[in-house]
C-alpha positions as CSV (number, residue, x, y, z in Angstrom):
1,W,1.5,30.0,-83.5
2,I,3.6,32.2,-85.7
3,P,2.2,33.5,-89.0
4,G,5.7,33.2,-90.7
5,H,5.6,29.4,-90.1
6,V,2.5,28.9,-92.3
7,D,3.0,26.3,-95.0
8,I,6.3,25.1,-93.6
9,F,6.4,21.3,-93.9
10,G,6.0,19.6,-90.6
11,Y,5.4,22.8,-88.6
12,D,1.7,22.0,-87.9
13,V,2.6,18.5,-86.6
14,A,5.5,19.9,-84.4
15,D,3.2,22.6,-83.1
16,Q,0.5,20.1,-82.1
17,L,3.1,17.8,-80.5
18,A,4.5,20.8,-78.5
19,K,1.1,21.6,-77.2
20,E,0.5,18.0,-76.1
21,G,3.8,17.9,-74.4
22,G,3.1,21.1,-72.5
23,M,-0.1,19.6,-71.2
24,M,1.5,16.4,-69.9
25,E,2.5,16.0,-66.3
26,Q,6.1,17.0,-65.7
27,I,8.4,14.3,-64.4
28,Q,9.9,15.1,-61.0
29,H,13.5,14.4,-60.5
30,N,15.8,14.6,-57.6
31,P,18.2,17.6,-57.9
32,S,21.8,16.8,-58.6
33,Y,24.4,17.5,-55.9
34,H,25.3,20.8,-57.6
35,E,21.7,21.9,-57.9
36,A,21.1,21.0,-54.2
37,K,24.2,22.9,-53.1
38,T,23.1,26.0,-55.1
39,L,19.6,25.9,-53.7
40,I,20.9,25.5,-50.1
41,N,23.5,28.3,-50.4
42,S,20.9,30.6,-51.9
43,A,18.4,29.9,-49.1
44,L,21.2,30.3,-46.4
45,G,22.3,33.6,-48.0
46,C,18.7,35.0,-48.0
47,H,18.3,33.9,-44.4
48,W,21.6,35.5,-43.4
49,R,20.8,38.8,-45.1
50,Q,17.5,38.9,-43.2
51,E,19.2,38.2,-39.9
52,H,22.0,40.8,-40.5
53,P,20.3,43.8,-42.2
54,Q,23.1,46.1,-40.9
55,H,25.7,44.2,-42.9
56,N,27.1,46.1,-45.9
57,S,29.4,44.4,-48.4
58,K,31.0,47.8,-48.7
59,D,31.7,47.9,-45.0
60,A,34.5,50.4,-44.2
61,I,36.2,47.8,-42.0
62,H,38.0,46.5,-45.2
63,K,39.8,49.9,-45.4
64,L,41.5,49.5,-42.0
65,S,44.8,47.8,-41.1
66,R,44.6,44.2,-40.0
67,P,45.1,45.0,-36.3
68,E,42.3,47.6,-36.5
69,Q,40.0,45.2,-38.3
70,V,40.5,42.6,-35.6
71,T,39.8,45.2,-32.8
72,I,36.6,46.3,-34.5
73,F,35.4,42.8,-35.3
74,R,36.0,41.7,-31.7
75,L,34.0,44.7,-30.4
76,R,31.2,44.0,-32.9
77,T,30.9,40.3,-32.1
78,G,31.5,40.4,-28.4
79,H,34.1,37.7,-28.8
80,N,36.9,39.8,-27.1
81,R,39.0,39.9,-24.0
82,L,36.9,42.2,-22.0
83,K,36.0,40.9,-18.5
84,H,32.4,40.1,-19.3
85,H,33.2,37.8,-22.2
86,L,36.1,36.1,-20.5
87,F,34.2,35.4,-17.3
88,S,30.8,34.5,-18.8
89,R,32.3,32.3,-21.6
90,F,35.4,30.8,-20.0
91,K,35.1,31.6,-16.2
92,I,38.4,33.4,-16.5
93,G,39.0,36.2,-14.0
94,D,37.2,37.3,-10.8
95,G,34.0,38.2,-12.5
96,P,32.4,40.2,-15.4
97,N,32.4,43.5,-13.7
98,C,34.3,46.5,-14.9
99,P,37.0,48.0,-12.5
100,C,34.7,51.1,-12.3
101,G,32.2,48.9,-10.5
102,A,29.7,48.6,-13.3
103,Y,27.7,45.4,-13.8
104,R,29.7,44.2,-16.8
105,Q,32.7,45.3,-18.8
106,D,31.6,44.8,-22.4
107,A,31.9,46.8,-25.6
108,Q,28.8,48.9,-24.9
109,H,30.1,49.9,-21.5
110,V,33.6,50.6,-22.6
111,L,32.7,52.7,-25.7
112,Q,29.7,54.5,-24.2
113,G,29.6,54.7,-20.4
114,C,32.6,53.6,-18.4
115,P,33.5,56.6,-16.1
116,L,37.2,55.5,-16.0
117,L,37.4,56.1,-19.7
118,E,35.4,59.3,-19.8
119,D,38.4,61.6,-20.5
120,A,39.7,59.4,-23.3
121,R,36.1,59.2,-24.8
122,L,35.9,63.0,-24.8
123,K,39.3,63.2,-26.5
124,Y,38.3,60.9,-29.3
125,W,34.7,61.9,-29.5
126,P,34.2,65.5,-28.4
127,E,30.6,65.2,-29.6
128,P,28.4,62.2,-28.6
129,R,28.4,59.3,-31.1
130,E,26.0,56.4,-31.3
131,M,27.4,52.9,-30.8
132,N,26.4,52.2,-34.4
133,Q,28.7,54.9,-35.7
134,K,31.6,53.7,-33.6
135,L,31.3,50.1,-34.8
136,Y,29.7,50.4,-38.3
137,G,30.6,54.0,-39.4
138,S,33.1,55.3,-41.9
139,A,36.7,54.1,-42.1
140,L,37.6,57.3,-40.2
141,Q,35.1,56.5,-37.4
142,L,36.2,52.9,-37.1
143,G,39.9,54.0,-37.0
144,I,39.0,56.4,-34.1
145,T,37.3,53.6,-32.3
146,A,40.4,51.3,-32.6
147,E,42.7,54.2,-31.6
148,F,40.5,54.8,-28.5
149,I,40.8,51.1,-27.5
150,Y,44.6,51.2,-27.9
151,A,44.9,54.5,-26.0
152,S,42.8,53.1,-23.2
153,D,45.2,50.1,-22.7
154,L,42.4,47.7,-23.1
155,T,43.2,44.2,-24.4
156,I,40.5,43.3,-26.9
């Protein structure tokens, strides 16, 4: 009820009808294709953001060259040409083991622990760096990671 509407012809009737309409049961309708698509995309987006909290839409990967982006993306996802992935996924090669004798040649091993790459690691990272910094850090850090891979003659 709004005081300014007092004595306006038909307002009291309209107000009463609006109150009655608000009390009535609302008719349920099936959502349109567009509404359903919007609801599904919204739910999927929420679920994806919960499953990928480290994702940042301002990810520095977008500042890299295309070949550098591909290298970093392959290291992040594990879908690369390192022995572990090729053997476990496609049964290509003689096994998942690194030439150094480690259990598996994967991104973690190559970037953090392979003794065959120790000198190169120290050249590119004189101070210890966490895996997260090497794969999700600044554009400079990501560029260093890509350069390390190229210098190590690894096919990613």
